[in-house]
N, C-alpha and C positions, 0 to 999 in steps of 0.2 A: 504494500500500500504506500503510495507516494504522499508525503506530507505537503501541505500547501507551502509555496515559496514565502519565505519571510521577507525577502526583498529581491528586487531584480532591477536591471537597467533596460529601459525600453526605448527603442529608436523613435524619435520625434521627427517625422518627415519634413515638417515645416521648418524646423530649426537645423536639421541635418546632423543632430547629435543624439546620443542616448541619454535619457534622463532617469533619475532614480525613481523607483516605485516602491516606496517603503510601506509595508503592511502593518507595521507597529509604530508606536511612539519611539522616538530616538532612545530614550532611557530604557526601553524594554529589550534592546539588543545587547548582547554580551559585549564586553570590551573587544574581544576578537572579531566579532561581526562588525562592530563599529570601525575598527581598524581596516578590515577588508573593504567595507563600503567606502570609506574615505580614500583608500588607496585607489580603488577602481574609479571613483569620482575624480580624483586628482589627475589620473591618466586622461579621462574624457575632457576635463576642464582645460587641460593643456592644449587641446585641439581647437578650443573656441576662438582664439585670436586668428588662426588660419581660416576658420569658417567665416568669421566676420570679414576678412579680406576678400574671400571669394564672393560674398554677397555684395560688398562694396564695388567690386569689379563689375558685377551685373548691373548695379545701380548706375555706374558711370556710363556703361554701354547704352542703357535705356534712356538716360538723360541726353546723351548725344543723339540717339535716335529720335527722341521727342523734339529736340531743338530743330531737327531737319524735317519733321513730319508736317505735311500740309493738310492732312485729313484731320479735322477737329475731333471726330469721334475716336480715331486711333490715338490722338494726342491725349485725350481724356483717359483712355485705357492704359496708356503708358504711365500717366501720372498716378493712376490707382495702383499699378504694379510697383512703381517706385515707392509709393507710400507703404505698401505691404512689406516690401523688402526692408525699408527703414524700421518698421515695426519688428521684423525678425532680428535686426541688429540690436535693437533696444532689449528684446527678450534675451538674446545671447549675452549681452552685457550684464543683465540681472543674474542669469545663471552663473556667469563667470565669477560674480561676487559672492555666491552662496558659500563656498568654502571659506573665503576670507571673513565673511560675516560670522560664520560658525566659530572660527578660530578666535576672533575678537571676543565673542561671548564666553568662550571657555577660559580665556586668560583674564577676564574681569573678576 
């Protein structure tokens, strides 16, 4: 009989990274589990700046395309796409700070 997973990391297609899915409160995990979770998260977290750069590259290309676009409807579509990509960058920045915020709370 398989026990339910206590935690896992699930790929978020929108952000392009795996995110933690914790099924318990942080304090309910053993110190070993917490260390394992933090280690895996740190490996994922280290990829976030590169993911942000990839999204920024797409934004730059779409901005260039929008500045040359003569079709108003397509211009509006590109603007919406750029807005969504900027939202992705914002969310990635929030996730990038998660470990840092946790470490700050632990040391207080």
